[in-house]
KEBAFI-522325 format. One record per residue (C-alpha): residue in one letter; chain; y, z, x. Coordinates in nm, 4 decimals, decimal comma, padded with zeros to 6 digits, always signed. Layout:
! KEBAFI-522325
+---------+--------+----------+----------+----------+
| residuo | cadena |        Y |        Z |        X |
+---------+--------+----------+----------+----------+
|       A |      A |        Y |        Z |        X |
...
+---------+--------+----------+----------+----------+
! end
This chain:
! KEBAFI-522325
+---------+--------+----------+----------+----------+
| residuo | cadena |        Y |        Z |        X |
+---------+--------+----------+----------+----------+
|       X |      A | +01,3670 | +01,9166 | +01,3037 |
|       X |      A | +01,2423 | +01,9744 | +00,9488 |
|       X |      A | +01,1574 | +01,6757 | +00,7283 |
|       X |      A | +01,0922 | +01,7192 | +00,3571 |
|       X |      A | +00,8942 | +01,4433 | +00,1850 |
|       X |      A | +00,8689 | +01,3878 | -00,1908 |
|       X |      A | +00,6226 | +01,1638 | -00,3745 |
|       X |      A | +00,5258 | +01,1867 | -00,7404 |
|       X |      A | +00,1503 | +01,1944 | -00,6753 |
|       X |      A | -00,1032 | +01,1768 | -00,3945 |
|       X |      A | -00,3953 | +01,1474 | -00,6359 |
|       X |      A | -00,6739 | +00,9111 | -00,5358 |
|       X |      A | -00,6047 | +00,7080 | -00,8504 |
|       X |      A | -00,2557 | +00,6076 | -00,7347 |
|       X |      A | -00,3770 | +00,3676 | -00,4656 |
|       X |      A | -00,2191 | +00,2715 | -00,1350 |
|       X |      A | +00,1083 | +00,4705 | -00,1341 |
|       X |      A | -00,0721 | +00,8048 | -00,1513 |
|       X |      A | -00,2857 | +00,7147 | +00,1502 |
|       X |      A | -00,0102 | +00,5627 | +00,3591 |
|       X |      A | +00,2309 | +00,8520 | +00,2987 |
|       X |      A | -00,0178 | +01,1285 | +00,3792 |
|       X |      A | -00,1583 | +00,9479 | +00,6851 |
|       X |      A | +00,1918 | +00,8831 | +00,8190 |
|       X |      A | +00,3038 | +01,2435 | +00,7737 |
|       X |      A | -00,0035 | +01,3745 | +00,9540 |
|       X |      A | +00,0380 | +01,1267 | +01,2408 |
|       X |      A | +00,4039 | +01,2201 | +01,2911 |
|       X |      A | +00,3266 | +01,5909 | +01,2811 |
|       X |      A | +00,0492 | +01,5549 | +01,5377 |
|       X |      A | +00,2588 | +01,3395 | +01,7728 |
|       X |      A | +00,5644 | +01,5650 | +01,7589 |
|       X |      A | +00,4772 | +01,9335 | +01,7383 |
|       X |      A | +00,8460 | +02,0298 | +01,7223 |
|       X |      A | +00,8752 | +01,8595 | +01,3825 |
|       X |      A | +00,8149 | +02,0771 | +01,0808 |
|       X |      A | +00,6964 | +01,8799 | +00,7775 |
|       X |      A | +00,6847 | +01,9698 | +00,4107 |
|       X |      A | +00,5298 | +01,7373 | +00,1526 |
|       X |      A | +00,6186 | +01,8045 | -00,2103 |
|       X |      A | +00,4189 | +01,6375 | -00,4857 |
|       X |      A | +00,3014 | +01,7002 | -00,8408 |
|       X |      A | -00,0318 | +01,8530 | -00,9313 |
|       X |      A | -00,3170 | +01,6116 | -01,0034 |
|       X |      A | -00,6918 | +01,6198 | -01,0535 |
|       X |      A | -00,8000 | +01,4535 | -00,7301 |
|       X |      A | -00,5393 | +01,4641 | -00,4524 |
|       X |      A | -00,6315 | +01,2763 | -00,1356 |
|       X |      A | -00,5775 | +01,5926 | +00,0678 |
|       X |      A | -00,4921 | +01,9539 | -00,0099 |
|       X |      A | -00,3524 | +02,0518 | +00,3283 |
|       X |      A | -00,2104 | +01,8783 | +00,6326 |
|       X |      A | -00,4397 | +01,8915 | +00,9342 |
|       X |      A | -00,1614 | +02,0117 | +01,1610 |
|       X |      A | -00,0197 | +02,3583 | +01,2053 |
|       X |      A | +00,3400 | +02,2478 | +01,1634 |
|       X |      A | +00,3203 | +02,1098 | +00,8109 |
|       X |      A | +00,2254 | +02,2015 | +00,4560 |
|       X |      A | +00,1843 | +02,0521 | +00,1083 |
|       X |      A | +00,3404 | +02,2024 | -00,2022 |
|       X |      A | +00,1866 | +02,1039 | -00,5361 |
|       X |      A | +00,4213 | +02,1439 | -00,8330 |
|       X |      A | +00,3602 | +02,1726 | -01,2056 |
|       X |      A | +00,4425 | +01,8617 | -01,4079 |
|       X |      A | +00,7001 | +01,8784 | -01,6821 |
|       X |      A | +00,8199 | +01,6279 | -01,9415 |
|       X |      A | +00,8353 | +01,2763 | -01,7897 |
|       X |      A | +00,7169 | +01,4329 | -01,4609 |
|       X |      A | +01,0345 | +01,6379 | -01,4246 |
|       X |      A | +00,9394 | +01,9501 | -01,2307 |
|       X |      A | +01,1410 | +02,2737 | -01,2300 |
|       X |      A | +00,9149 | +02,4074 | -00,9558 |
|       X |      A | +00,9919 | +02,1073 | -00,7350 |
|       X |      A | +01,3653 | +02,1484 | -00,7934 |
|       X |      A | +01,3540 | +02,5160 | -00,7014 |
|       X |      A | +01,1569 | +02,4418 | -00,3845 |
|       X |      A | +01,3944 | +02,1681 | -00,2716 |
|       X |      A | +01,6952 | +02,3911 | -00,3338 |
|       X |      A | +01,5676 | +02,6739 | -00,1128 |
|       X |      A | +01,4227 | +02,4516 | +00,1615 |
|       X |      A | +01,6303 | +02,4428 | +00,4779 |
|       X |      A | +01,5716 | +02,0820 | +00,5802 |
|       X |      A | +01,7420 | +01,8376 | +00,8168 |
|       X |      A | +01,6333 | +01,5249 | +00,6305 |
|       X |      A | +01,4758 | +01,4292 | +00,2970 |
|       X |      A | +01,2426 | +01,1325 | +00,2542 |
|       X |      A | +01,1395 | +01,0116 | -00,0933 |
|       X |      A | +00,8593 | +00,7664 | -00,1644 |
|       X |      A | +00,8575 | +00,5488 | -00,4773 |
|       X |      A | +01,0964 | +00,4823 | -00,7641 |
|       X |      A | +01,1480 | +00,5173 | -01,1401 |
|       X |      A | +01,0211 | +00,8751 | -01,1717 |
|       X |      A | +01,2019 | +01,2056 | -01,1608 |
|       X |      A | +01,0633 | +01,3727 | -00,8432 |
|       X |      A | +01,2397 | +01,1341 | -00,6020 |
|       X |      A | +01,5507 | +01,1400 | -00,8234 |
|       X |      A | +01,5492 | +01,5209 | -00,8052 |
|       X |      A | +01,5220 | +01,4964 | -00,4271 |
|       X |      A | +01,8136 | +01,2512 | -00,3973 |
|       X |      A | +02,0382 | +01,4600 | -00,6203 |
|       X |      A | +01,9659 | +01,7808 | -00,4290 |
|       X |      A | +02,0076 | +01,6097 | -00,0914 |
|       X |      A | +02,3535 | +01,4938 | -00,1945 |
|       X |      A | +02,4448 | +01,8399 | -00,3240 |
|       X |      A | +02,3466 | +01,9828 | +00,0141 |
|       X |      A | +02,5213 | +01,7024 | +00,2024 |
|       X |      A | +02,1928 | +01,6174 | +00,3750 |
|       X |      A | +02,0807 | +01,2647 | +00,4700 |
|       X |      A | +01,7977 | +01,1103 | +00,2729 |
|       X |      A | +01,5746 | +00,8046 | +00,2982 |
|       X |      A | +01,4063 | +00,6274 | +00,0075 |
|       X |      A | +01,0980 | +00,4097 | +00,0518 |
|       X |      A | +01,0713 | +00,1904 | -00,2624 |
|       X |      A | +00,7018 | +00,1077 | -00,1939 |
|       X |      A | +00,7370 | -00,2427 | -00,3368 |
|       X |      A | +00,8941 | -00,1276 | -00,6616 |
|       X |      A | +01,2019 | -00,3469 | -00,6094 |
|       X |      A | +00,9997 | -00,6670 | -00,5729 |
|       X |      A | +01,0792 | -00,9321 | -00,8396 |
|       X |      A | +00,7345 | -00,9123 | -01,0039 |
|       X |      A | +00,7478 | -00,5332 | -01,0197 |
|       X |      A | +01,0955 | -00,5316 | -01,1732 |
|       X |      A | +00,9768 | -00,7554 | -01,4579 |
|       X |      A | +00,7087 | -00,5054 | -01,5618 |
|       X |      A | +00,8439 | -00,2575 | -01,8175 |
|       X |      A | +01,1832 | -00,4133 | -01,7563 |
|       X |      A | +01,3673 | -00,2285 | -02,0364 |
|       X |      A | +01,2737 | +00,1156 | -01,9023 |
|       X |      A | +01,3579 | +00,0115 | -01,5474 |
|       X |      A | +01,6969 | -00,1292 | -01,6483 |
|       X |      A | +01,7676 | +00,1982 | -01,8243 |
|       X |      A | +01,6567 | +00,4010 | -01,5204 |
|       X |      A | +01,8688 | +00,1841 | -01,2905 |
|       X |      A | +02,1737 | +00,2502 | -01,5055 |
|       X |      A | +02,1101 | +00,6229 | -01,5463 |
|       X |      A | +02,0159 | +00,7230 | -01,1915 |
|       X |      A | +01,8069 | +00,4838 | -00,9834 |
|       X |      A | +02,0792 | +00,2473 | -00,8613 |
|       X |      A | +02,3023 | +00,5387 | -00,7668 |
|       X |      A | +02,0225 | +00,7147 | -00,5773 |
|       X |      A | +01,9386 | +00,3992 | -00,3830 |
|       X |      A | +02,2990 | +00,3023 | -00,3105 |
|       X |      A | +02,3824 | +00,6476 | -00,1732 |
|       X |      A | +02,0716 | +00,6796 | +00,0449 |
|       X |      A | +02,1430 | +00,7106 | +00,4145 |
|       X |      A | +01,8800 | +00,4459 | +00,4773 |
|       X |      A | +01,6237 | +00,2498 | +00,2791 |
|       X |      A | +01,2777 | +00,1868 | +00,4233 |
|       X |      A | +01,0906 | -00,1383 | +00,3618 |
|       X |      A | +00,7383 | -00,2090 | +00,4804 |
|       X |      A | +00,7729 | -00,5872 | +00,5247 |
|       X |      A | +01,0468 | -00,8492 | +00,5866 |
|       X |      A | +01,0085 | -00,9865 | +00,2332 |
|       X |      A | +01,0871 | -00,6404 | +00,0952 |
|       X |      A | +01,4033 | -00,6236 | +00,3071 |
|       X |      A | +01,5075 | -00,9543 | +00,1488 |
|       X |      A | +01,4406 | -00,8216 | -00,2024 |
|       X |      A | +01,6516 | -00,5125 | -00,1356 |
|       X |      A | +01,9400 | -00,7207 | -00,0039 |
|       X |      A | +01,9229 | -00,9637 | -00,2988 |
|       X |      A | +01,9777 | -00,6686 | -00,5324 |
|       X |      A | +02,3077 | -00,6007 | -00,3579 |
|       X |      A | +02,2310 | -00,2834 | -00,1631 |
|       X |      A | +02,4461 | -00,2499 | +00,1499 |
|       X |      A | +02,2721 | +00,0491 | +00,3085 |
|       X |      A | +02,0950 | +00,0246 | +00,6423 |
|       X |      A | +01,7375 | -00,0946 | +00,5812 |
|       X |      A | +01,4565 | -00,0076 | +00,8228 |
|       X |      A | +01,1549 | -00,2391 | +00,8328 |
|       X |      A | +00,8526 | -00,0315 | +00,9359 |
|       X |      A | +00,5045 | -00,1381 | +00,8195 |
|       X |      A | +00,2415 | +00,0940 | +00,6853 |
|       X |      A | -00,0129 | +00,2102 | +00,9372 |
|       X |      A | -00,3904 | +00,2342 | +00,9541 |
|       X |      A | -00,5942 | +00,5170 | +01,1060 |
|       X |      A | -00,7777 | +00,2776 | +01,3334 |
|       X |      A | -00,9925 | +00,5643 | +01,4683 |
|       X |      A | -01,1550 | +00,5952 | +01,1256 |
|       X |      A | -01,2960 | +00,2430 | +01,1583 |
|       X |      A | -01,5933 | +00,1936 | +01,3932 |
|       X |      A | -01,5309 | -00,0231 | +01,6985 |
|       X |      A | -01,8646 | -00,2052 | +01,6909 |
|       X |      A | -01,8831 | -00,5393 | +01,5145 |
|       X |      A | -02,0668 | -00,4851 | +01,1842 |
|       X |      A | -02,3703 | -00,6687 | +01,0570 |
|       X |      A | -02,2624 | -00,8437 | +00,7387 |
|       X |      A | -02,4818 | -00,8381 | +00,4292 |
|       X |      A | -02,6339 | -01,1862 | +00,4035 |
|       X |      A | -02,8700 | -01,1864 | +00,1042 |
|       X |      A | -02,6546 | -01,2479 | -00,0850 |
|       X |      A | -02,3265 | -01,2628 | +00,1065 |
|       X |      A | -02,0541 | -01,0407 | -00,0338 |
|       X |      A | -01,6946 | -01,1066 | -00,1308 |
|       X |      A | -01,5113 | -00,7788 | -00,1839 |
|       X |      A | -01,2102 | -00,6887 | -00,3954 |
|       X |      A | -01,1257 | -00,3215 | -00,3391 |
|       X |      A | -00,8016 | -00,1917 | -00,4832 |
|       X |      A | -00,6537 | -00,0506 | -00,8007 |
|       X |      A | -00,7810 | -00,2557 | -01,0958 |
|       X |      A | -00,4512 | -00,3601 | -01,2484 |
|       X |      A | -00,3058 | -00,6820 | -01,3976 |
|       X |      A | -00,0765 | -00,7345 | -01,0977 |
|       X |      A | -00,3759 | -00,7677 | -00,8648 |
|       X |      A | -00,4687 | -01,1132 | -00,9984 |
|       X |      A | -00,8328 | -01,0312 | -01,0741 |
|       X |      A | -00,8361 | -01,2735 | -01,3688 |
|       X |      A | -00,7438 | -01,5500 | -01,1251 |
|       X |      A | -01,0361 | -01,4520 | -00,9034 |
|       X |      A | -01,2833 | -01,4674 | -01,1921 |
|       X |      A | -01,1414 | -01,7977 | -01,3156 |
|       X |      A | -01,1383 | -01,9551 | -00,9687 |
|       X |      A | -01,4975 | -01,8499 | -00,9026 |
|       X |      A | -01,6109 | -01,9963 | -01,2340 |
|       X |      A | -01,4690 | -02,3350 | -01,1326 |
|       X |      A | -01,6582 | -02,3553 | -00,8035 |
|       X |      A | -01,9784 | -02,5607 | -00,8043 |
|       X |      A | -02,2833 | -02,3372 | -00,8482 |
|       X |      A | -02,4545 | -02,4922 | -00,5449 |
|       X |      A | -02,1684 | -02,3721 | -00,3251 |
|       X |      A | -02,1527 | -02,0172 | -00,4603 |
|       X |      A | -02,5187 | -01,9486 | -00,5369 |
|       X |      A | -02,5722 | -01,7368 | -00,2233 |
|       X |      A | -02,2590 | -01,5261 | -00,2764 |
|       X |      A | -02,1601 | -01,2358 | -00,5011 |
|       X |      A | -01,8266 | -01,0700 | -00,5752 |
|       X |      A | -01,7864 | -00,6934 | -00,5978 |
|       X |      A | -01,4724 | -00,5657 | -00,7722 |
|       X |      A | -01,4313 | -00,2008 | -00,6727 |
|       X |      A | -01,1619 | +00,0358 | -00,7958 |
|       X |      A | -01,0223 | +00,2402 | -01,0803 |
|       X |      A | -00,8057 | +00,1300 | -01,3711 |
|       X |      A | -00,7515 | +00,1615 | -01,7427 |
|       X |      A | -01,0744 | +00,1339 | -01,9419 |
|       X |      A | -00,9348 | -00,1261 | -02,1803 |
|       X |      A | -00,8276 | -00,3534 | -01,8976 |
|       X |      A | -01,1600 | -00,3197 | -01,7172 |
|       X |      A | -01,3382 | -00,4061 | -02,0416 |
|       X |      A | -01,1248 | -00,7205 | -02,0760 |
|       X |      A | -01,2337 | -00,8252 | -01,7274 |
|       X |      A | -01,5969 | -00,7613 | -01,8185 |
|       X |      A | -01,5574 | -00,9860 | -02,1207 |
|       X |      A | -01,4076 | -01,2588 | -01,9028 |
|       X |      A | -01,7056 | -01,2343 | -01,6681 |
|       X |      A | -01,9445 | -01,2661 | -01,9639 |
|       X |      A | -01,7465 | -01,5571 | -02,1069 |
|       X |      A | -01,7999 | -01,7529 | -01,7845 |
|       X |      A | -02,1641 | -01,6397 | -01,7566 |
|       X |      A | -02,1007 | -01,4766 | -01,4198 |
|       X |      A | -02,2758 | -01,1441 | -01,4788 |
|       X |      A | -02,5224 | -01,2084 | -01,1953 |
|       X |      A | -02,2493 | -01,2965 | -00,9467 |
|       X |      A | -01,9557 | -01,0670 | -01,0290 |
|       X |      A | -01,9795 | -00,6938 | -01,0890 |
|       X |      A | -01,7204 | -00,4206 | -01,1373 |
|       X |      A | -01,7899 | -00,0873 | -00,9697 |
|       X |      A | -01,6145 | +00,2522 | -00,9639 |
|       X |      A | -01,3919 | +00,3455 | -00,6689 |
|       X |      A | -01,5293 | +00,4751 | -00,3414 |
|       X |      A | -01,3526 | +00,6703 | -00,0693 |
|       X |      A | -01,3611 | +00,7638 | +00,2975 |
|       X |      A | -01,6681 | +00,6420 | +00,4873 |
|       X |      A | -01,8228 | +00,4836 | +00,1770 |
|       X |      A | -01,5145 | +00,2688 | +00,1408 |
|       X |      A | -01,5187 | +00,1678 | +00,5071 |
|       X |      A | -01,8847 | +00,0743 | +00,4748 |
|       X |      A | -01,8006 | -00,1649 | +00,1901 |
|       X |      A | -01,5238 | -00,3249 | +00,3967 |
|       X |      A | -01,7587 | -00,3689 | +00,6930 |
|       X |      A | -02,0532 | -00,5183 | +00,5052 |
|       X |      A | -01,8445 | -00,7780 | +00,3203 |
|       X |      A | -01,8228 | -01,1292 | +00,4634 |
|       X |      A | -01,4853 | -01,1814 | +00,2959 |
|       X |      A | -01,2137 | -00,9638 | +00,1424 |
|       X |      A | -00,9988 | -01,1049 | -00,1400 |
|       X |      A | -00,6725 | -00,9671 | -00,2799 |
|       X |      A | -00,5304 | -01,2335 | -00,5166 |
|       X |      A | -00,2290 | -01,0193 | -00,6077 |
|       X |      A | +00,0970 | -01,1238 | -00,7705 |
|       X |      A | +00,3026 | -00,8695 | -00,5769 |
|       X |      A | +00,2405 | -00,6263 | -00,2932 |
|       X |      A | +00,5015 | -00,4758 | -00,0631 |
|       X |      A | +00,2372 | -00,4290 | +00,2077 |
|       X |      A | -00,1224 | -00,4169 | +00,0871 |
|       X |      A | -00,2868 | -00,1387 | +00,2893 |
|       X |      A | -00,6311 | -00,2614 | +00,1813 |
|       X |      A | -00,5662 | -00,5884 | +00,3668 |
|       X |      A | -00,5035 | -00,3933 | +00,6863 |
|       X |      A | -00,8116 | -00,1760 | +00,6266 |
|       X |      A | -01,0294 | -00,4827 | +00,5747 |
|       X |      A | -00,9016 | -00,6352 | +00,8993 |
|       X |      A | -00,9732 | -00,3065 | +01,0802 |
|       X |      A | -01,3301 | -00,3560 | +00,9530 |
|       X |      A | -01,3684 | -00,7038 | +01,1116 |
|       X |      A | -01,3528 | -00,8763 | +00,7735 |
|       X |      A | -01,1635 | -01,2058 | +00,7136 |
|       X |      A | -00,9097 | -01,2033 | +00,4315 |
|       X |      A | -00,7896 | -01,4215 | +00,1476 |
|       X |      A | -00,4639 | -01,2976 | -00,0013 |
|       X |      A | -00,1537 | -01,4457 | -00,1570 |
|       X |      A | +00,2081 | -01,4983 | -00,0649 |
|       X |      A | +00,2778 | -01,2091 | -00,2990 |
|       X |      A | +00,1907 | -01,0039 | +00,0105 |
|       X |      A | +00,3629 | -01,0078 | +00,3521 |
|       X |      A | +00,0499 | -01,1139 | +00,5409 |
|       X |      A | +00,1541 | -01,4500 | +00,6890 |
|       X |      A | -00,0081 | -01,3267 | +01,0115 |
|       X |      A | -00,3462 | -01,4085 | +00,8578 |
|       X |      A | -00,2611 | -01,7735 | +00,9183 |
|       X |      A | -00,0787 | -01,7378 | +01,2493 |
|       X |      A | -00,3496 | -01,5150 | +01,4002 |
|       X |      A | -00,6451 | -01,7009 | +01,2434 |
|       X |      A | -00,7645 | -01,3907 | +01,0596 |
|       X |      A | -00,7901 | -01,5406 | +00,7120 |
|       X |      A | -00,6043 | -01,7377 | +00,4465 |
|       X |      A | -00,2520 | -01,6625 | +00,3184 |
|       X |      A | -00,2167 | -01,8739 | +00,0061 |
|       X |      A | +00,0066 | -01,9518 | -00,2898 |
|       X |      A | -00,0427 | -01,7441 | -00,6044 |
|       X |      A | -00,2637 | -01,8953 | -00,8724 |
|       X |      A | -00,6117 | -02,0125 | -00,9639 |
|       X |      A | -00,6108 | -02,3492 | -00,7869 |
|       X |      A | -00,4959 | -02,2256 | -00,4413 |
|       X |      A | -00,7454 | -01,9402 | -00,4669 |
|       X |      A | -01,0264 | -02,1766 | -00,5624 |
|       X |      A | -00,9535 | -02,3987 | -00,2613 |
|       X |      A | -00,9411 | -02,1004 | -00,0242 |
|       X |      A | -01,2681 | -01,9594 | -00,1586 |
|       X |      A | -01,4414 | -02,2952 | -00,1126 |
|       X |      A | -01,3026 | -02,3178 | +00,2388 |
|       X |      A | -01,4158 | -01,9648 | +00,3213 |
|       X |      A | -01,7701 | -01,9881 | +00,1864 |
|       X |      A | -01,8182 | -02,3165 | +00,3723 |
|       X |      A | -01,6927 | -02,1674 | +00,7012 |
|       X |      A | -01,9776 | -02,1012 | +00,9503 |
|       X |      A | -02,0679 | -01,7381 | +01,0108 |
|       X |      A | -01,9657 | -01,7477 | +01,3767 |
|       X |      A | -01,6200 | -01,8756 | +01,2801 |
|       X |      A | -01,5833 | -01,5989 | +01,0201 |
|       X |      A | -01,6802 | -01,3484 | +01,2896 |
|       X |      A | -01,4026 | -01,4798 | +01,5148 |
|       X |      A | -01,1545 | -01,4375 | +01,2300 |
|       X |      A | -01,2755 | -01,0813 | +01,1783 |
|       X |      A | -01,2257 | -01,0022 | +01,5481 |
|       X |      A | -00,8762 | -01,1496 | +01,5377 |
|       X |      A | -00,7859 | -00,9288 | +01,2430 |
|       X |      A | -00,9111 | -00,6175 | +01,4189 |
|       X |      A | -00,7033 | -00,7016 | +01,7276 |
|       X |      A | -00,3917 | -00,7485 | +01,5166 |
|       X |      A | -00,4292 | -00,4118 | +01,3422 |
|       X |      A | -00,4944 | -00,2264 | +01,6661 |
|       X |      A | -00,1926 | -00,3832 | +01,8381 |
|       X |      A | +00,0683 | -00,3676 | +01,5636 |
|       X |      A | -00,0407 | -00,1509 | +01,2712 |
|       X |      A | -00,2067 | +00,1550 | +01,4220 |
|       X |      A | -00,0855 | +00,4804 | +01,2710 |
|       X |      A | +00,0429 | +00,5970 | +01,6094 |
|       X |      A | +00,2656 | +00,2904 | +01,6518 |
|       X |      A | +00,4050 | +00,3244 | +01,2997 |
|       X |      A | +00,4618 | +00,6992 | +01,3388 |
|       X |      A | +00,6598 | +00,6366 | +01,6604 |
|       X |      A | +00,8885 | +00,3975 | +01,4727 |
|       X |      A | +00,9426 | +00,6378 | +01,1843 |
|       X |      A | +01,0269 | +00,9201 | +01,4242 |
|       X |      A | +01,2726 | +00,6876 | +01,5977 |
|       X |      A | +01,4309 | +00,6167 | +01,2600 |
|       X |      A | +01,4629 | +00,9877 | +01,1796 |
|       X |      A | +01,6353 | +01,0498 | +01,5140 |
|       X |      A | +01,8826 | +00,7681 | +01,4488 |
|       X |      A | +01,9572 | +00,8855 | +01,0931 |
|       X |      A | +02,0313 | +01,2362 | +01,2193 |
|       X |      A | +02,2254 | +01,1475 | +01,5347 |
|       X |      A | +02,3465 | +00,7865 | +01,4842 |
|       X |      A | +02,2481 | +00,7291 | +01,8467 |
|       X |      A | +02,0427 | +00,4333 | +01,9751 |
|       X |      A | +01,9979 | +00,2251 | +01,6597 |
|       X |      A | +01,6402 | +00,0903 | +01,6485 |
|       X |      A | +01,5946 | -00,2871 | +01,6509 |
|       X |      A | +01,4053 | -00,2662 | +01,3226 |
|       X |      A | +01,7091 | -00,1295 | +01,1333 |
|       X |      A | +01,9161 | -00,3942 | +00,9545 |
|       X |      A | +02,2855 | -00,3178 | +00,9076 |
|       X |      A | +02,5363 | -00,5346 | +00,7234 |
+---------+--------+----------+----------+----------+
! end
């Protein structure tokens, strides 16, 4: 079985999708040696990986053209003898090229929207997206053999847009082996609240700064917030100005992105992880924080209701006031109770979101797409 994957970029600057796609491909290739995998992506300055760590897969980096259209990618897809195509992401030409070529070859293809069909995401740059939908995107999605969502709320969004295809609900996975098993010692002087993600308006960072400014100084005096990630310089500067406006320079700092073990160390030393996002199809950083024994505050713009049901954190409404209340609740929670929440999160990730479990489901989906035998329970058909 040969699977050809296409994603516009696996650069470190692109955030969660680049990590989840590359980790998943490697896990599937390791678990099933008979599968041959090819990942096609565009050239970038800092790709997460340059090669797959398995002998039965490879990465092809292609030259970018106008609007990310790539002649090299098109030529590679045309000559590749694949059983199945799998595209990740929307609105850009690489996945559209894949879908068009798959149809010309009469080969099945899967598209993973990666949250790009969520209501909040559709409102951003809406004119360009409406144009893309009309020109190619709706057709590519509607003719896909299957669509892949990473959370139940994403399945609902896909259905509300009128797509009738089968939809598979398979979450993103975490390389749990990368995260130490021992319970970490949290930094206590001062205690740390961590935001680690792409620094972007959809992440709700302004709400975090505003909510923190409204909390009584006596409650927050022994805490600091670290905002870690990359983003546009102008936007980061606007956040810095907001921090200065509220006189929070000694309590909130913005730092450049970190990766690999340095990133895991930040997750592990934080007493609390906060992602106050407006929209997230999955939120891989939430899973990584839980794998690090760290309690979470995130919004209902993410699919993480399990934070409440498993007592691993707070899953709250979007906005300043709900965030303020959750932060007050969290910083007043005793350390031993926060430790219990961290342990609960780790258990949840190990049981349900390990990369091996997710890879097994994706391989099951591929088998069903190719044979139409034994439909998985996680595939929704209407």
